[in-house]
C-alpha positions as CSV (number, residue, x, y, z in Angstrom):
1,M,26.9,11.6,0.8
2,R,25.8,9.1,-1.8
3,I,29.4,7.8,-2.2
4,V,29.4,7.0,1.5
5,I,26.1,5.2,1.3
6,F,27.2,3.1,-1.6
7,L,30.5,2.1,0.1
8,I,28.6,1.1,3.2
9,L,26.2,-1.1,1.2
10,L,29.1,-2.6,-0.7
11,G,31.1,-3.2,2.4
12,F,28.2,-5.0,4.3
13,S,27.4,-7.1,1.2
14,F,31.0,-8.2,0.8
15,C,31.7,-9.0,4.5
16,Q,28.5,-10.8,5.2
17,R,28.6,-12.9,2.0
18,K,30.9,-15.3,3.8
19,E,28.4,-16.0,6.6
20,N,25.7,-17.7,4.6
21,N,25.9,-18.0,0.9
22,N,22.3,-19.1,0.7
23,S,20.8,-16.1,2.5
24,F,20.6,-12.5,1.3
25,Y,18.5,-9.4,1.7
26,H,16.1,-8.0,-0.8
27,L,15.2,-4.3,-0.5
28,V,11.7,-3.6,-1.8
29,I,11.1,0.1,-2.3
30,D,7.3,0.7,-2.3
31,A,7.0,3.9,-4.3
32,G,3.4,4.7,-3.6
33,S,1.3,7.6,-4.8
34,S,1.5,9.6,-1.6
35,G,4.6,8.1,0.1
36,T,7.7,5.9,-0.1
37,R,8.7,2.9,2.1
38,F,12.0,1.0,2.3
39,C,11.2,-2.7,3.2
40,L,14.0,-5.1,3.8
41,Y,13.4,-8.9,3.6
42,E,15.8,-11.8,4.2
43,I,15.5,-14.4,1.5
44,Q,16.7,-18.0,1.8
45,K,17.8,-19.4,-1.6
46,N,18.5,-23.0,-2.7
47,Q,19.3,-23.0,-6.4
48,N,16.3,-21.2,-8.0
49,Q,13.9,-21.9,-5.0
50,C,13.4,-18.9,-2.8
51,M,11.7,-18.6,0.6
52,L,11.1,-15.6,2.8
53,K,13.0,-16.3,6.0
54,N,11.4,-13.6,8.2
55,Y,7.7,-12.9,7.9
56,K,8.0,-9.8,9.9
57,E,8.0,-6.6,7.8
58,S,10.9,-4.4,8.2
59,C,9.6,-1.3,6.5
60,K,10.5,2.4,7.2
61,S,8.5,5.3,5.8
62,I,10.7,7.9,4.3
63,P,9.4,11.5,4.9
64,A,8.7,13.5,1.7
65,K,6.1,16.0,0.6
66,N,4.8,13.5,-2.0
67,G,5.3,10.2,-3.7
68,I,8.3,9.8,-6.0
69,A,6.1,10.1,-9.1
70,N,5.4,13.7,-8.2
71,L,8.9,14.8,-7.0
72,T,11.7,16.6,-8.9
73,K,15.0,14.9,-9.7
74,E,16.7,16.6,-6.7
75,E,13.9,15.6,-4.4
76,I,13.9,12.0,-5.6
77,E,17.7,11.7,-5.0
78,F,17.4,13.3,-1.6
79,L,14.6,10.9,-0.6
80,L,16.5,7.8,-1.7
81,D,19.6,9.0,0.1
82,Q,17.6,9.4,3.3
83,G,16.0,5.9,2.8
84,F,19.4,4.2,2.6
85,H,20.5,6.0,5.7
86,R,17.5,4.8,7.7
87,I,17.5,1.1,6.9
88,N,19.7,-1.4,8.7
89,Q,22.6,-2.1,6.4
90,K,22.5,-5.8,5.6
91,K,23.7,-8.1,2.9
92,I,21.5,-6.5,0.2
93,E,21.9,-8.4,-3.0
94,Y,18.9,-7.1,-4.9
95,I,16.8,-3.9,-5.0
96,S,13.4,-3.6,-6.4
97,L,11.8,-0.2,-6.8
98,L,8.1,-0.7,-7.6
99,G,6.0,2.3,-8.6
100,T,2.2,2.1,-8.2
101,G,-0.8,4.3,-8.8
102,G,1.0,7.6,-8.9
103,F,3.2,6.4,-11.8
104,R,0.2,4.9,-13.6
105,K,-1.3,8.4,-13.7
106,L,1.7,9.9,-15.5
107,S,2.0,10.2,-19.3
108,E,4.3,7.9,-21.2
109,I,6.8,10.8,-21.5
110,E,6.7,11.6,-17.8
111,Q,7.1,7.9,-17.0
112,K,10.2,7.6,-19.1
113,E,11.7,10.7,-17.5
114,K,11.1,9.3,-14.0
115,Y,12.6,5.9,-15.1
116,R,15.7,7.7,-16.4
117,I,16.2,9.6,-13.1
118,L,15.8,6.4,-11.1
119,S,18.0,4.3,-13.4
120,D,20.8,6.9,-13.3
121,Y,20.6,6.8,-9.5
122,F,20.7,3.1,-9.0
123,S,23.2,2.4,-11.7
124,K,25.8,3.9,-9.4
125,I,25.1,1.3,-6.8
126,P,27.1,-2.0,-7.0
127,I,23.9,-4.1,-6.4
128,K,21.5,-5.7,-8.9
129,F,18.4,-3.5,-9.2
130,N,15.0,-3.6,-10.9
131,I,12.8,-0.5,-11.5
132,K,9.2,-1.2,-12.6
133,F,6.0,0.8,-12.6
134,I,3.6,-2.1,-11.9
135,T,0.1,-2.5,-13.2
136,G,-2.9,-2.6,-11.0
137,K,-3.2,-6.3,-11.6
138,E,0.4,-6.9,-10.5
139,E,-0.2,-4.8,-7.4
140,A,-3.3,-6.9,-6.6
141,Y,-1.3,-10.1,-7.1
142,F,1.4,-8.9,-4.7
143,A,-1.3,-8.1,-2.2
144,W,-2.9,-11.5,-2.6
145,K,0.5,-13.1,-2.4
146,S,1.3,-11.2,0.9
147,I,-1.8,-12.8,2.5
148,Q,-0.8,-16.2,1.2
149,I,2.6,-15.9,2.9
150,L,1.4,-14.4,6.1
151,Y,-1.6,-16.5,6.8
152,N,-0.7,-19.7,4.9
153,S,-3.9,-19.3,2.8
154,N,-4.3,-20.5,-0.8
155,S,-7.8,-19.1,-1.4
156,H,-8.8,-15.7,-0.1
157,F,-10.1,-12.2,-1.1
158,I,-8.1,-9.1,-0.7
159,L,-9.2,-5.4,-0.6
160,E,-6.4,-2.9,-0.7
161,T,-6.8,0.9,-0.4
162,G,-4.1,3.2,-1.8
163,G,-3.9,6.9,-2.3
164,A,-4.6,6.7,-6.1
165,T,-6.2,3.3,-6.7
166,I,-7.9,0.4,-5.0
167,Q,-7.1,-3.3,-5.7
168,L,-9.3,-6.3,-5.3
169,A,-8.2,-9.9,-5.9
170,Y,-9.7,-13.3,-5.1
171,G,-9.4,-17.0,-5.9
172,N,-6.3,-19.2,-5.9
173,L,-3.2,-19.5,-7.9
174,N,-5.0,-21.6,-10.5
175,D,-8.0,-19.3,-10.8
176,F,-6.9,-15.8,-9.9
177,Q,-9.0,-12.7,-10.6
178,S,-8.2,-9.1,-9.9
179,I,-9.2,-5.6,-10.6
180,S,-7.7,-2.1,-10.0
181,L,-9.7,1.1,-10.0
182,P,-8.7,4.8,-9.9
183,L,-10.7,5.2,-6.6
184,G,-8.0,5.5,-4.0
185,M,-8.7,7.6,-1.0
186,N,-6.9,10.7,-2.1
187,L,-8.0,10.6,-5.8
188,A,-11.6,9.9,-4.9
189,Y,-11.6,12.9,-2.5
190,E,-10.1,15.2,-5.2
191,K,-13.0,14.2,-7.5
192,L,-15.7,14.5,-4.9
193,K,-14.7,17.9,-3.6
194,Q,-15.4,19.4,-7.0
195,K,-19.1,18.8,-6.3
196,K,-20.9,21.6,-4.4
197,E,-23.2,19.3,-2.5
198,F,-20.1,17.5,-1.1
199,E,-18.9,20.6,0.8
200,K,-20.5,19.4,4.0
201,C,-18.4,16.2,3.8
202,S,-15.1,17.9,3.4
203,Y,-12.1,17.4,5.7
204,G,-12.5,18.6,9.3
205,K,-16.3,18.6,9.3
206,V,-18.3,17.3,12.2
207,L,-21.1,15.1,10.9
208,S,-24.5,14.0,12.2
209,S,-25.6,10.4,11.7
210,K,-27.7,11.5,8.6
211,D,-24.7,13.6,7.2
212,F,-22.5,10.5,7.6
213,D,-24.9,8.4,5.5
214,D,-25.1,11.2,2.9
215,C,-21.3,11.5,2.7
216,K,-21.0,7.7,2.4
217,N,-23.5,7.7,-0.4
218,F,-21.5,10.3,-2.3
219,V,-18.6,7.8,-2.3
220,I,-20.8,4.9,-3.3
221,K,-22.0,6.9,-6.3
222,E,-18.4,7.6,-7.3
223,Y,-17.8,3.9,-7.3
224,Q,-20.8,3.3,-9.4
225,N,-19.4,5.6,-12.0
226,Y,-16.5,3.2,-12.6
227,I,-17.9,-0.3,-12.0
228,K,-21.2,-2.0,-12.0
229,K,-20.0,-5.4,-10.7
230,T,-20.2,-5.8,-6.9
231,F,-18.3,-9.1,-6.5
232,S,-21.0,-10.3,-4.2
233,N,-20.5,-14.0,-5.3
234,Q,-17.0,-13.8,-3.9
235,T,-17.4,-11.5,-0.9
236,Q,-20.3,-13.5,0.5
237,G,-18.5,-16.8,0.1
238,K,-16.6,-18.9,2.6
239,N,-13.2,-17.2,1.9
240,K,-11.9,-14.6,4.4
241,I,-11.6,-11.0,3.2
242,Y,-8.3,-9.4,4.1
243,T,-7.6,-5.7,4.0
244,L,-4.3,-4.1,3.0
245,G,-3.1,-0.5,3.0
246,K,-2.3,2.1,5.6
247,P,-5.8,3.5,5.6
248,W,-7.3,0.2,6.6
249,E,-4.5,-0.4,9.1
250,T,-5.3,3.0,10.7
251,I,-9.0,2.0,11.1
252,F,-8.1,-1.3,12.8
253,L,-5.7,0.5,15.1
254,I,-8.3,3.1,16.2
255,I,-11.0,0.5,16.9
256,G,-8.5,-1.9,18.4
257,K,-9.6,-5.1,16.7
258,K,-8.3,-7.5,14.1
259,S,-11.7,-8.3,12.6
260,L,-14.6,-5.9,11.9
261,E,-18.2,-6.4,10.8
262,K,-19.9,-3.8,8.6
263,E,-22.2,-2.6,11.2
264,E,-19.4,-2.1,13.8
265,L,-17.4,-0.2,11.2
266,N,-20.4,2.0,10.4
267,N,-21.2,2.7,14.0
268,S,-17.6,3.5,14.8
269,G,-17.4,5.8,11.9
270,K,-20.5,7.7,13.0
271,K,-19.1,8.1,16.5
272,I,-15.7,9.3,15.2
273,C,-17.4,11.9,12.8
274,S,-19.5,13.3,15.7
275,L,-16.4,14.2,17.7
276,G,-14.7,17.6,17.9
277,K,-11.0,18.1,17.4
278,N,-10.2,18.0,21.2
279,D,-11.7,14.5,21.5
280,L,-10.1,13.3,18.3
281,K,-6.7,14.2,19.6
282,K,-7.0,11.3,22.0
283,L,-7.6,8.9,19.2
284,V,-5.4,9.9,16.3
285,K,-2.2,11.9,15.5
286,T,-2.8,15.7,15.1
287,E,-1.9,15.7,11.4
288,Y,-4.7,13.1,10.7
289,I,-7.5,14.7,12.7
290,D,-9.1,16.6,9.8
291,R,-9.2,13.4,7.6
292,V,-10.2,10.7,10.0
293,C,-13.9,11.2,9.4
294,Y,-13.5,10.8,5.7
295,L,-11.3,7.7,6.3
296,F,-14.3,6.0,8.0
297,Y,-17.2,7.0,5.7
298,Y,-15.0,6.3,2.6
299,H,-14.4,2.7,3.8
300,V,-17.9,2.1,5.0
301,A,-19.0,3.1,1.5
302,Q,-16.3,0.7,0.0
303,I,-17.5,-2.4,1.8
304,E,-21.2,-1.6,1.3
305,F,-20.6,-1.2,-2.4
306,F,-18.9,-4.6,-2.6
307,E,-21.5,-6.1,-0.3
308,I,-18.9,-7.2,2.2
309,Q,-20.2,-8.1,5.6
310,E,-16.9,-8.6,7.5
311,V,-13.2,-7.8,7.0
312,D,-10.0,-9.0,8.7
313,Y,-6.8,-7.1,9.1
314,G,-4.2,-8.4,6.6
315,T,-1.1,-6.2,6.5
316,S,-0.1,-2.6,5.8
317,S,1.3,-3.2,2.3
318,W,1.8,-5.7,-0.6
319,S,5.6,-5.5,-0.2
320,I,5.8,-9.0,1.4
321,G,4.3,-10.5,-1.7
322,A,6.9,-8.7,-3.8
323,S,9.8,-9.9,-1.6
324,I,10.2,-13.0,-3.7
325,S,7.9,-12.6,-6.7
326,S,9.8,-9.6,-8.1
327,I,13.2,-11.3,-8.1
328,P,13.7,-12.6,-11.7
329,D,15.7,-15.8,-10.9
330,C,13.5,-16.9,-7.9
331,E,10.8,-19.5,-8.0
332,N,8.4,-19.7,-5.1
């Protein structure tokens, strides 16, 4: 199967090279802590200057029981094979596999083993590739860069929620600040559920208004264990605050807006958490019903902690920002 995939990739790359020598496709593989996405971007290149031709994301989620960081060699190879089958075969000239929070949790020995497995796989492909387990600061920069590209903004604040970590970044290219914390949705829940008093807030529970506030406060206390700074000087300034990550995207889809004030998010969350499963089926996919209440009170806690009054939908992932920035011989 893999030989067929590689021949297809090589064939498309060779045939289409003649069409436009200045344009090529960069495959960014977003290897997240709980899932993997294949994102294909067309890049226009003039000498070392690179520009993203299409701003529209072309990402496909590849089904797997976990993120690559927590899969076996056989499972990783199967996932990657499936990913190459699902993307549209284009003139791919560069592949970047960028691992995030799930890889940062691994020991140095475990990271080296995963790197070896991935390197062995991609070394059989006749295309330039780069494998990197990025830092939280790099992930935050890619998120910030994504918003710059999509919204033509040179000064903004980003808030990204992942499964293992969250990223914040603000400022401009000359004065860029960022932080990454091990407080992603999944990891925070694993920590919180170890506390007996959190039992009423666990997945699938119906919450009263008071219970919602109690559960939100459990999350806020977890944030306080890791960081004392609230970023209020930045979040209450004139810059827009953009959200990234699938969790935030799901919230905006459920509410049906592109901009949300804190109070509206809080009220929507309380309404969602008061509903039974039959009513929730009308709003979310069946597999997400048990977790949707946690999704809301977690994010209300997040913006309350950082003293954020309003957020705007940004995009689902930082991969757009990596489409150029992760290519070594590109300037942008």
